[in-house]
C-alpha positions in Angstrom: 12.1 12.7 1.4 10.1 9.4 1.9 10.8 9.5 5.6 9.2 13.0 5.8 6.2 11.9 3.7 5.7 8.9 6.0 5.9 11.1 9.2 3.4 13.7 7.8 1.0 11.0 6.6 0.9 9.3 10.0 0.2 12.6 11.7 -2.2 14.0 9.1 -4.0 10.9 7.8 -2.8 9.5 4.5 -0.6 9.9 1.5 -0.8 8.3 -1.9 2.5 7.2 -3.4 2.8 5.8 -6.9 6.1 4.1 -7.7 7.9 1.3 -9.5 10.7 1.3 -6.9 10.3 -1.6 -4.4 12.5 0.2 -1.9 10.0 3.1 -1.8 7.1 0.7 -1.6 8.6 -0.9 1.5 8.0 2.3 3.4 4.3 2.1 2.9 1.8 0.5 5.3 -0.3 -0.8 2.3 0.6 -1.5 -1.3 -1.7 -2.3 -4.2 -0.3 -3.8 -7.4 -1.7 -2.9 -10.8 -1.0 -5.0 -13.9 -2.4 -4.2 -17.3 -4.7 -1.6 -15.8 -6.3 -4.0 -13.3 -5.8 -4.7 -9.6 -3.4 -7.6 -9.3 -3.2 -7.8 -5.5 -2.8 -5.9 -2.3 -0.7 -6.1 0.9 -1.2 -4.4 4.2 0.9 -4.3 7.2 -0.9 -5.3 10.4 0.3 -5.7 14.0 0.6 -9.5 13.3 2.6 -9.0 10.1 1.9 -8.7 6.4 -1.5 -9.6 5.1 -1.9 -10.3 1.4 -5.0 -10.2 -0.8 -5.6 -11.6 -4.3 -6.8 -9.4 -7.1 -10.4 -10.4 -6.5 -10.2 -9.7 -2.8 -8.5 -6.3 -3.5 -11.3 -5.4 -5.9 -13.9 -6.1 -3.2 -12.8 -2.9 -1.3 -10.2 -1.1 0.6 -11.5 -1.7 4.1 -8.5 -1.7 6.5 
């Protein structure tokens, strides 16, 4: 199911996945962690590898 969602999102634009399962999160190009209702950090896959942001940087925007 996740593989199908990834294929469709890459063709159609985007998909939002909310999960507690790290194996599902690994399929995503970008992840955002929320702890106690606040952004705790974000990670995006780039051509050069994974790029990580702190909670403060993640709050600044979702520009990728």
